[in-house]
N, C-alpha and C positions, 0 to 999 in steps of 0.2 A: 305129541302130547307130553312125552317124558321131558322134553326140553322146557316146556312151560311149567310142568309140575315141579321140576328141580329148582326153579327160580322163585317159587312162592315163599315169602318170609313167614316167620312166626311172630305174633304180636302186632306189628304194624300192617296196614293195608297197602296193597300195591295195585295200581290201575292197569288196564289193558294197554294204554299208551306206553307206560313205563316198561311193561313186559315186551312190547314190540321193539322199543329202543334197545333193550338188553339183547334181544335176539338178533337185531340188525347189526349190532357191534360185532357179533360173531359170524356174520355173513349169512344169517338165516332170514330170508325175505318171507314175510307172512302178513296178511291183512288183519285189521282189527276185528273184522267180522269172524274170521277163522279162529282167532284167539278166543273170542267170546264163546263161539260154538264149542271149541275144544274144552274150555273151562267148565261149561255146563255138563259136558259128557264126563269129564274127570270127576266132577262133584258127585256123580252117581256111584263112583267106585272107590274114591279116596276121601278121607275126612278133611275136606277143605270147605271154606264158607265164603260168602259174599256179603257185603254190607247193604246191598240193595239200593245204593246211592246212585246218583248220576253225575259223573261217570262211575261205573261200578268198581269197587275195590275187592280184592281177593286175598286170602291168607290161609295158612294151616289153622285148623281148630286148635284151641289151647290145650285140649286133652288128646291131641293126635298121638297115637302110640308110635313107638320106634319102628314097628313093622311097616309103617306107611312108607318108609324110605328103604332103599336096598340095604342088605346086610353090609356092615362095615367090619373089616378085619382089624385085628389089634394093631398091625403095622400101619394100616391106613388111618386109624384113629390117632395114633401117635403123630403121624405126619401132619394131620389137620391141627392138632394141638400145638405143634411146634410152629406151624405157619401163623396161627392166630397170635401166639406169644411174641414171635420175633419179627414178623413181617407186617403187622397190622398198621404200622406207621407209614409203610411204603405202598399200601394198597389203596385204591380209590374207595371212598366211603360207599359208593354205589355197589362195588364188587363185594365189599365186606358184608353189606346187607344181604346180598344174594347168597353169600356163603353161611349166613347165620344158622340155617337149619342143619348144615353139615357140621359146623362147630359144635352145636348142641348135641347132635347125634354122636359125635366123637367123645364128648364128655360122658354121655350116658353109657356108651359102649365100654369105656375104660372104668367106669364106676363098678362094673361087675367083674373086672379082671385085676385082682390085687397086684399081681406081679408086674404087669405093665404100668399100672398107676404108680407103683413105687419107683419104677424106672424114670417116669416123668418127673417125680419129685427129687430125683437124684442127679438130674442133668441141668447145668446152668452155663450160660455164656458170660464170661467176665472180660471186660476190656483190658487191653495190655497196658494202658496208661491210667492215670488218675481219672476215675469216672466223673463226668459233669452232669448236672441235672439238665435234661433237655429244655431248651427255651420254649416258651409258650407260642403256639402257632394258631393264627386265626382260623377257626374251623371252616367258616364259609369260604374264605380265600383258598384254603387248602383243597376243599372239595372242587372249586372251580378250576384250579390248576390241574388237579388230577384228571378231571373230566376233559379238559382241553387236551391234555397229553393222550388220554385214552381215545378220544375222537379225532385226534390230529387236527385240532382247530386252534386258531390264534386266541390269545387272551388279552384283555385290557386290564391293567392293574395299577394300583397305587403302591409305591415301594419306597421305603425309608432306608437310604444307604448309610453305611457307617461313616463315610467321608462327607465333606461339605456340610458339616454341622447337622447331619441327620435330616436333611430336607426331604419332604415327601414329593416324589415325582411320579408322573403318570407315563406308563409305557404300554406299547402294544408288542407282545412277545410271541415268538414262535417256539413252543415247547418241543424239546428234543429228547430229554431223558431226565430221570431222577437219580440222585446218588446220595446215600447216607454216609456221612463221614463222622464217626464218633457220635455225638449227641445231636448233630445238626444235619438236616436234610437240605440238599441243594437242588434247584431247578437248573438244568443245563438248557440253554436256549440262545436264540438270537433276537435282537431287537428288529422291528420292522424297518428301521432306518439305517441298520448296520448289518454287515455280513459276519462280523467277528463273533465266534461262539463265546458266551459269557456264563457266569454262574451267579445265581440269585438265591440267597438263603431264605427258606420258606418263612421263618419267623419274622422277617422284615417286611413281608407283604401286609399292607393295611387292608386291602380289598382286592378282589379279582372277579372278573366275569368272562364267560366263554362267548366268543364272537362266532358269527356264522362263517366267516372267511377261513379258508383252508390254511393251515400252517405251512410256511415255506422252509424247506430243508436245504442246508448247505450241501453242495455236491460232495459225495464220498465221505460224509460224516460217519464216524464209527465211534460209539461211546467207549468201547474198550481201548481203542487207540488213543482217544482223548484222555482217558484216565492214565494210561501208561506214559503219556507225554509229561506227566507231572503237573498238569494244569490245575489240579485240585490241591497241590501242595502249597506251602507258603512261599510265594514267589519272591525272588530277590528284587526284581524290577517288574512292577505291575504293568508297565508300558511296553514290555517286551515279552514275546512268547517264551515259555520255559524250554531251555536247551539241556541236552544230556552232556555230562562230563565224565571223564575217567577219574574215578576216586581211588586214592591209594592211602591205606591206613597201616601204620606200624604199631603192633601191640604184642603183648605176651601171648604165649600159647594158651594159657588158661582163659584169658579174656576172649580169645578168638573162638572158643568152643561154641559160643552162641551162633557164630556165622557158619560153622560147620553144619549145624542143624537147620538154621533158617538163613538162607542166602539173601544177600542184598540185591542180586540180579542173576539172570540166567548165565551170564558170562563171568561170574565171580571166580576168582582164583585165590588160593591161599598158599603162599610160598615161604618156606623156612629161610631166614636170612642169617641167623646165628642161633646159638643155643637158647631155647625157650623164647625166641623172638620170631614172629612171622610178619609177612606183608600181605594184606588183604587188598585186592584190586577188583573193582566192579564199575560198570557203566550205570550211572544213576542220574535222575533229573536234578538239575542245579536249582535247589530250593534252600531256604533257610533251615529246613529240617536236617 
């Protein structure tokens, strides 16, 4: 019953079918009849309400007190606040809706703790390069893409590429992962007619819908290995996979201070070659960056 209670939203109604789908995504098999029975029992002990419609919708009452949910420590509240602020663009809308009561509870918890609230107001994440305004992403397409990835299902989409004069093309894709790079979120996937792993920028999707067919995964695909390969860098030749090169840079000792603190690669070395001059060597992906 706690699993059901923790997924009830505030404000909007949620049906028993939606609750069942949420639980099934986490490996909890439960019938609609059991969910309905549990909700009726929960309503006798917690401030939740139904809309008496068919099918029935449930939610927390608008005046439900904080005590209806478990106590949240200051460190937990800070974590929820940081998640909402910095990861909301990478979480499926359905999961964000589920987390709504927890985000609200975190805000209320911090409102009574001045020192922790001040800490939140004093922490910011600033990009290393010139920040760009994030491109507009079609909300419906984004939700379908995220749900396809979450459920491991294929998606059918209309996509406008940057090349070929921006033609709209229809694809069936196998979602593999999401990666945010700067202001842009990319879907890592394969097309149903190709095995090559590709990247599709989310803001170029015109529409998308989740199919019933299971997504097909390349053998031994690993998102971290894919990123480390430099595939998300600015490729020199888009018709060829990104390769690694041995990069050698000659610079002043003063300029090299950056690389003493933040290395180009794990095998980086810095070797003095003459007074105030050093040689920096590292294995890096061969991209235009």
